[in-house]
Each structure stands twice: as C-alpha cells, then as structure tokens.
VEXBA-332172 format. One record per residue (C-alpha): residue number from 0; x negated, y negated, z negated. Coordinates in steps of 0.05 Angstrom, whole numbers, plus 5000, padded with zeros to 4 digits. Each point is the difference from the previous one (the first is absolute). Example, Ala and Ser with C-alpha at 12.3 -4.5 7.8 and 13.67 -1.06 7.14 Angstrom:
   seq      X      Y      Z
     0   4754   5090   4844
     1   4973   4931   5013
//
This chain:
   seq      X      Y      Z
     0   1099   8353   1193
     1   5058   5023   4956
     2   5028   5070   5011
     3   5068   4978   4974
     4   5050   5022   5053
     5   5045   4942   4982
     6   4945   4948   5004
     7   5018   4934   5033
     8   4955   4955   5042
     9   4948   4966   4956
    10   5030   4930   5000
    11   5020   4951   4946
    12   5073   4983   4995
    13   5018   4933   4971
    14   5070   5016   4979
    15   5005   5058   4951
    16   5074   5008   5015
    17   4988   5021   5072
    18   4983   5072   5017
    19   4957   4993   5063
    20   5001   5069   5031
    21   5054   5046   5024
    22   5076   4997   5003
    23   5034   4998   4932
    24   5058   5049   4990
    25   5043   4976   4942
    26   5026   5070   4983
    27   4938   5038   5018
    28   4989   5059   5047
    29   4989   5074   4994
    30   4927   5022   5003
    31   4968   5069   5006
    32   4993   5043   4938
    33   4925   4998   5004
    34   5001   4925   4990
    35   5009   5013   4926
    36   4927   5019   5000
    37   4981   4943   5047
    38   5027   4949   4950
    39   4953   5027   4947
    40   4939   5003   5046
    41   5013   4929   5025
    42   5008   4976   4928
    43   4933   5033   4984
    44   4967   4963   5057
    45   5027   4934   4973
    46   4975   5018   4930
    47   4930   5017   5026
    48   4993   4932   5032
    49   5009   4963   4934
    50   4995   5054   4947
    51   4973   4954   4945
    52   5057   4950   5010
    53   5053   5054   5000
    54   4972   5033   4937
    55   4996   4933   4963
    56   5071   4983   5019
    57   5026   5068   4979
    58   4964   4998   4933
    59   5029   4931   4984
    60   5069   5021   5023
    61   4997   5063   4957
    62   4977   4960   4939
    63   5057   4950   5009
    64   5050   5057   5003
    65   4968   5033   4940
    66   5003   4937   4958
    67   5073   4990   5019
    68   5015   5072   4982
    69   4982   4990   4927
    70   5046   4939   4993
    71   5067   5026   4975
    72   5058   4990   5049
    73   4975   4935   5030
    74   4939   5035   5028
    75   5041   5054   5034
    76   5045   4947   5031
    77   4940   4960   5024
    78   4970   5063   5031
    79   5065   5013   5038
    80   5005   4929   5025
    81   4927   4989   5019
    82   4977   5064   5035
    83   5027   4977   5068
    84   4960   4935   4993
    85   4935   5039   4990
    86   5016   5049   5056
    87   5009   4939   5045
    88   4930   4979   4981
    89   4971   5067   5021
    90   5035   5000   5068
    91   4978   4928   5013
    92   4928   5022   4988
    93   5010   5060   5046
    94   5026   4955   5055
    95   4941   4952   4993
    96   4951   5058   5006
    97   5036   5028   5060
    98   4997   4932   5035
    99   4927   4988   4984
   100   5015   4947   4948
   101   4967   4987   4934
   102   5042   5028   4943
   103   4986   4974   4930
   104   5012   5028   4931
   105   5051   4945   4988
   106   5043   5030   5055
   107   5023   5050   4947
   108   5043   4943   4973
   109   5020   4972   5068
   110   5070   5027   4991
   111   5011   4949   4945
   112   4994   4944   5051
   113   5031   5037   5060
   114   5073   5019   4991
   115   4992   5012   4925
   116   5074   4990   4985
   117   5022   5051   5052
   118   4947   5051   4977
   119   5021   4992   4928
   120   5073   5007   5020
   121   4982   5066   5033
   122   4970   5025   4935
   123   5062   4977   4962
   124   5047   5036   5048
   125   4958   5063   4994
   126   4999   4995   4924
   127   5076   4992   4996
   128   5014   5058   5048
   129   4951   5045   4963
   130   5033   4983   4933
   131   5070   5015   5028
   132   4976   5067   5027
   133   4967   5022   4935
   134   5058   4976   4956
   135   5051   5034   5044
   136   4961   5066   4999
   137   4992   4998   4925
   138   5074   4983   4992
   139   5018   5062   5040
   140   4960   5042   4951
   141   5039   4972   4941
   142   4986   5023   4930
   143   4962   5062   5025
   144   4942   4955   5020
   145   4994   4963   4934
   146   5013   5062   4959
   147   4941   5035   5033
   148   4954   4945   4973
   149   5010   5020   4927
   150   5014   5073   5008
   151   4972   5059   5038
   152   5029   5003   5070
   153   5038   5060   5024
   154   4987   5029   5069
   155   5063   4966   5026
   156   4976   4932   4973
   157   4932   5010   5032
   158   5032   5014   5067
   159   5047   4940   4992
   160   4941   4955   4984
   161   4962   5026   5060
   162   5060   4987   5045
   163   5004   4928   4974
   164   4927   4988   5015
   165   5008   5028   5070
   166   5061   4957   5012
   167   4962   4938   4977
   168   4942   5017   5047
   169   5047   5012   5058
   170   5035   4933   4987
   171   4934   4963   4993
   172   4973   5026   5066
   173   5043   4953   5043
   174   4980   4943   4954
   175   4926   5016   5010
   176   5012   5001   5075
   177   5033   4932   4995
   178   4942   4971   4962
   179   4940   5030   5036
   180   4995   4951   5057
   181   5037   4942   4967
   182   4939   4958   4980
   183   4968   4997   5070
   184   5068   4988   5032
   185   5011   4942   4952
   186   4932   4966   5005
   187   4988   5011   5074
   188   5071   4993   5028
   189   5035   4955   4949
   190   5055   5050   4987
   191   5044   4993   4939
   192   4995   5051   4944
   193   5061   5040   5018
   194   4986   4994   5075
   195   4929   5026   4990
   196   5024   5058   4957
   197   5050   5021   5053
   198   4947   4996   5055
   199   4952   5039   4956
   200   5053   5054   4988
   201   5014   5008   5074
   202   4926   5004   5016
   203   4990   5054   4947
   204   5062   5039   5018
   205   4976   5006   5073
   206   4934   5029   4978
   207   5015   5052   4946
   208   4952   5051   5031
   209   4940   4953   5003
   210   5014   4979   4929
   211   5004   5073   4979
   212   4931   5012   5028
   213   4975   4935   4970
   214   5028   5019   4931
   215   4968   5069   5002
   216   4931   4973   5018
   217   5004   4946   4946
   218   5024   5050   4948
   219   4938   5042   5012
   220   4956   4938   5002
   221   5030   4977   4934
   222   4982   5065   4965
   223   4929   4996   5027
   224   4993   4926   4981
   225   5023   5014   4929
   226   4948   5054   4986
   227   4938   4956   4988
   228   5029   4958   4943
   229   5049   4967   5048
   230   4941   4966   5036
   231   5025   5024   5068
   232   5058   4952   4993
   233   4952   4942   5011
   234   5001   5022   5072
   235   5068   5035   5005
   236   5039   4942   4969
   237   4977   4949   5052
   238   5009   5051   5056
   239   5072   5012   4980
   240   5011   4924   4998
   241   4968   4993   5069
   242   5042   5057   5027
   243   5063   4959   4987
   244   4972   4951   5050
   245   4977   5052   5051
   246   5066   5037   4998
   247   5038   4934   5007
   248   4959   4982   5061
   249   5012   5068   5031
   250   5075   5004   4988
   251   5021   4928   5012
   252   4959   4983   5061
   253   4992   5024   5071
   254   4940   4978   5040
   255   5010   4937   5041
//
C-alpha cells in the first residue's frame, strides 16, 4: 500500500480530464507551513513507486533541453515554449501512479496531445514577461551596466549591478508563482493560459510560508545532489517534478 498521503482510491478513470477525488478550489487554499515538507515526502513516495520510469523521463527531458540550449536563439525560444508541455507530462504520470494506473514513458510527451496550444501559450507569456523584466532592469542601469563589461567596475557600479539583479529576482518571483501550478491546472481543469497563471499565483501567494520551507529543503537537497558528479539529480529532478503535482493536490483540493 502506498504511503503517499495524497493517494487516491486505486481505480482507473476513463476520462483524463476529470479529477475524481476531493473538491477543487480554483484559487487554492492556505495550508500549514509544514506541508512544504509533506509535498517533498509525498513526491518521493511517487518517485519510489516508479523510479526507473521517472529517471528515464528526466534524462530524456534533460537531454532535449541540453540540445536546445546549444542551438542559437531558436533553441532558447523552444526551451521557453516547451517546458510547460513536459511538466504536464510529469504531472500526468504522477496522477496515473496516484490512481493506480499504468503510466508509460510516452506520457512524458502527453502534453503535446493534451492542451498543447494552451501550454505553449503559457511558455510564450512567461518568456515575454521575463524579457520585459530583464530589459527594463538593464535600461534602468543605463550606460553604467554596459561600461562595466569592458572596464573595471567601481564599488558604486558593483552595488548598482547587485541592486539590478535583486530587482530582477524580486520581479520574477510573482511570475514563478504564476507558472508553478499552471501546467496541472491547464491539463486537468481545462483552464486557459492566463486563467491558469492567475489561479497559480493566488495559490502560491496564499502559501508563502510552506513554499519557504519547501525552498529551503530543496536548496539543501540540491547541494547534496550536486556533490557526486550531479548524479543525485537523477532522483532529485523527478522528485521536484512530482512535488509540483503533490503541492497542487494539497493546495487546490479539499477532501470530499
């Protein structure tokens, strides 16, 4: 028997667009701070059930992203547009495992046949917003930013550059919140791209403390996973992907 606290009854569901358990809350709910750890432990339980499948999916996903990264310009654009599609594949696999189904490796690409246009639109919106944020921050720096590239930076320039980076991070945080739950909200609830991003933002905003704990734990885990030639990421990468699903189930559902 699974130890996953979010596990559903072991039954097949014919329609993949129907979430069979609990009451769906479109804007999410506030959960206890400790649930930030529960998301990770529940994701680990999902990973343990089909570790080989998860590792294979993660390796292929990482290779695809790596190949795209070496293609000038077009590759970076493709990465930005396609990552929600692959995240959708991971959460679909997680749901099948939770329901006692039979996930397959091909489910990694399920997002290409389930709401692909909306998922890609989400990546496009994120790419455009990110570009606007970075361009605006660099524009604020003006010539001091570009002058520092070819000349030694003064203490004032270093501080200005640090401020710009911090501003970019601060502005990107709401975007990350708006994207975190967007793929499962799109594939499981047929939300539009913008609608899913808004719902994801509200869900994240209501749970800053659980996410803080979640982030601290994963930061430590990332350091540990990177020590043995990055091999720990073969487990940590899939667990992070699965934790998107477990946190979505926790925040957007109450028990029936």
